[in-house]
C-alpha positions in Angstrom: -0.5 -51.9 2.5 0.0 -52.3 -1.6 2.7 -50.1 -3.3 0.1 -47.9 -5.1 -1.9 -47.3 -1.8 1.6 -46.5 0.0 2.6 -44.2 -2.7 -0.6 -42.3 -2.5 -0.4 -41.9 1.0 3.1 -40.5 1.2 2.1 -38.0 -1.6 -1.0 -36.9 0.4 0.9 -36.5 3.5 3.7 -34.2 1.5 0.8 -32.1 0.3 -1.0 -31.7 3.7 2.6 -30.8 5.1 3.3 -28.4 2.5 0.0 -26.6 3.2 0.6 -26.7 6.7 3.9 -24.6 6.4 2.4 -22.3 3.7 -0.2 -21.4 6.4 2.7 -20.8 9.0 2.4 -23.8 11.2 0.5 -23.8 14.5 1.9 -20.2 16.1 1.3 -18.3 12.7 -0.6 -15.1 13.6 -2.8 -13.0 11.1 -0.9 -10.0 11.8 2.5 -11.3 10.4 1.3 -11.9 6.8 2.5 -9.6 4.6 2.4 -9.1 0.7 2.5 -10.5 -2.7 5.1 -8.9 -4.9 3.6 -6.0 -6.7 3.6 -6.2 -10.5 3.3 -3.3 -12.9 -0.4 -3.3 -13.5 -0.9 -2.0 -17.3 -4.5 -2.6 -17.8 -7.7 -3.2 -15.5 -7.9 -6.6 -17.0 -5.1 -7.7 -15.0 -7.0 -6.4 -12.0 -8.7 -9.8 -10.8 -5.3 -11.8 -10.7 -2.9 -8.7 -9.2 -3.9 -7.5 -5.8 -1.8 -6.6 -2.9 -2.5 -8.3 0.6 -2.5 -5.6 3.5 -0.7 -6.2 6.6 -3.1 -8.0 9.0 -5.5 -9.6 6.3 -5.9 -13.2 5.3 -3.6 -15.0 2.9 -6.3 -14.9 0.1 -5.9 -11.7 -1.8 -9.5 -11.8 -2.9 -10.9 -10.7 0.5 -9.0 -7.7 0.5 -11.2 -4.9 1.6 -12.0 -1.9 -0.9 -9.9 1.0 0.5 -12.9 3.2 1.1 -13.9 0.5 3.9 -10.4 1.1 5.4 -11.3 4.9 6.1 -12.6 6.4 9.2 -14.0 9.4 7.8 -15.4 10.6 4.2 -12.8 11.7 2.1 -12.3 15.0 0.8 -13.5 16.0 -2.6 -9.9 16.2 -3.8 -9.3 12.7 -2.2 -12.3 11.2 -3.9 -10.9 12.3 -7.1 -7.8 10.4 -6.4 -9.8 7.3 -5.3 -11.3 7.4 -8.7 -7.8 7.1 -10.5 -6.4 4.4 -8.2 -7.6 0.7 -7.8 -9.5 0.3 -4.7 -8.3 -3.1 -3.9 -4.6 -3.0 -5.0 -2.9 -1.0 -2.2 -1.0 -1.7 0.9 -0.2 -0.5 4.5 3.0 -1.4 5.7 4.5 -0.7 9.1 7.5 1.5 9.3 10.3 -0.2 11.5 12.9 2.5 10.9 13.1 5.6 13.0 11.2 6.8 15.9 7.6 6.5 16.5 4.7 3.9 15.3 4.0 5.0 11.6 2.8 3.2 8.7 3.3 3.6 5.0 0.5 3.6 2.5 0.9 2.6 -1.0 -1.7 3.3 -3.8 -1.7 1.8 -7.5 -2.7 4.2 -10.2 -5.0 3.2 -13.2 -3.7 3.5 -16.6 -5.8 5.7 -18.8 -5.7 5.4 -22.6 -5.0 8.6 -24.5 -3.5 9.0 -28.0 0.0 8.3 -27.1 -0.9 5.3 -25.3 -1.4 4.3 -21.7 -0.7 7.0 -19.1 -1.2 7.6 -15.2 -0.8 11.2 -15.8 -4.6 11.9 -14.6 -3.8 10.0 -11.3 -0.6 11.9 -11.0 -2.5 15.2 -11.4 -5.1 14.2 -8.8 -2.5 13.5 -6.3 -1.1 16.9 -6.8 -4.2 18.5 -6.5 -5.1 16.4 -3.3 -1.7 17.4 -1.9 -3.0 20.1 0.7 -5.5 17.5 2.1 -3.3 14.3 2.5 -2.9 14.5 6.1 -6.6 15.2 6.7 -7.4 12.1 4.8 -4.8 9.6 5.4 -2.8 11.0 8.4 -4.5 8.8 11.1 -3.3 5.9 8.7 0.3 7.2 8.5 0.3 8.3 12.2 -2.3 5.8 13.8 -2.2 7.5 17.2 -3.0 11.1 15.5 -5.8 12.9 14.1 -5.3 15.7 11.6 -7.8 18.4 10.6 -5.2 21.3 9.4 -3.9 21.5 5.8 -0.7 20.7 5.0 2.2 23.0 3.9 2.9 23.0 0.4 4.6 19.9 -0.9 8.0 20.6 -2.4 10.4 18.6 -4.2 13.2 16.7 -2.0 16.5 17.6 -3.2 18.6 14.9 -4.8 15.6 12.6 -5.2 13.4 11.7 -8.2 9.5 11.8 -7.7 9.7 12.5 -3.9 8.0 15.3 -2.3 7.6 16.4 1.2 5.1 18.2 3.4 4.6 19.0 7.1 1.8 20.4 9.6 2.3 21.4 13.2 0.0 20.2 15.9 0.4 21.7 19.4 4.2 22.7 18.5 4.8 19.0 17.1 5.8 18.8 13.2 4.4 16.2 11.4 5.9 15.3 8.2 4.6 13.3 4.9 6.6 12.3 1.9 5.2 11.1 -1.1 7.2 8.9 -3.9 6.3 7.8 -7.4 7.6 4.5 -8.4 6.1 3.0 -11.8 2.4 3.4 -11.3 2.6 3.2 -7.6 2.6 6.2 -5.2 3.7 5.9 -1.6 3.3 8.2 1.3 5.0 7.8 4.7 6.3 10.0 7.6 9.8 10.0 6.4 11.9 9.2 3.5 13.3 6.1 5.1 10.2 4.8 5.9 9.3 5.2 2.2 12.0 3.2 1.1 11.8 0.7 3.5 8.3 -0.1 2.2 9.7 0.2 -1.3 12.3 -2.5 -0.6 9.8 -4.8 0.9 7.5 -4.6 -1.9 9.7 -4.6 -4.9 12.8 -6.2 -3.3 15.2 -3.4 -4.3 
């Protein structure tokens, strides 16, 4: 084998080995795939290259399902207003590993809207606030995978000592279920506890 062919073979083997490692080797399971780091999406023009890979999806973010295809039932009118203000393929469903119970955290990415003062996510924030009574009805089965919710939540209230964190609850057969919401940049997270929300935030943003 001449030297040029030898170099080509070595390079080709290195590329194939790197690809094998990237895909996780022979024991990689699909459900172990996590997310790309979320950037701050400042315009819809960034949308094609900036997506979140939900847990359990393929490595290629282009296959991310639109969020309305994840839902098991029709969204309430208030939730539909929220979905109009968020990117339907830039979201994440993250497992919570702190505390008791099997729960998830849902993250949405708000769209920026042009107004005289510049880009703003205020329409998205207003839509989320109007949706608060129906949060568990619409996404409760995502946050609590083993539970179905039909009752309205209590009024969301600010969490003392926290910025942009709110809490509400609903009682089902004597059990109290909580939902926390938190805004970070143009992302809003929903989870069963503040610890779950902060864990999800740390796993996505790294802080």
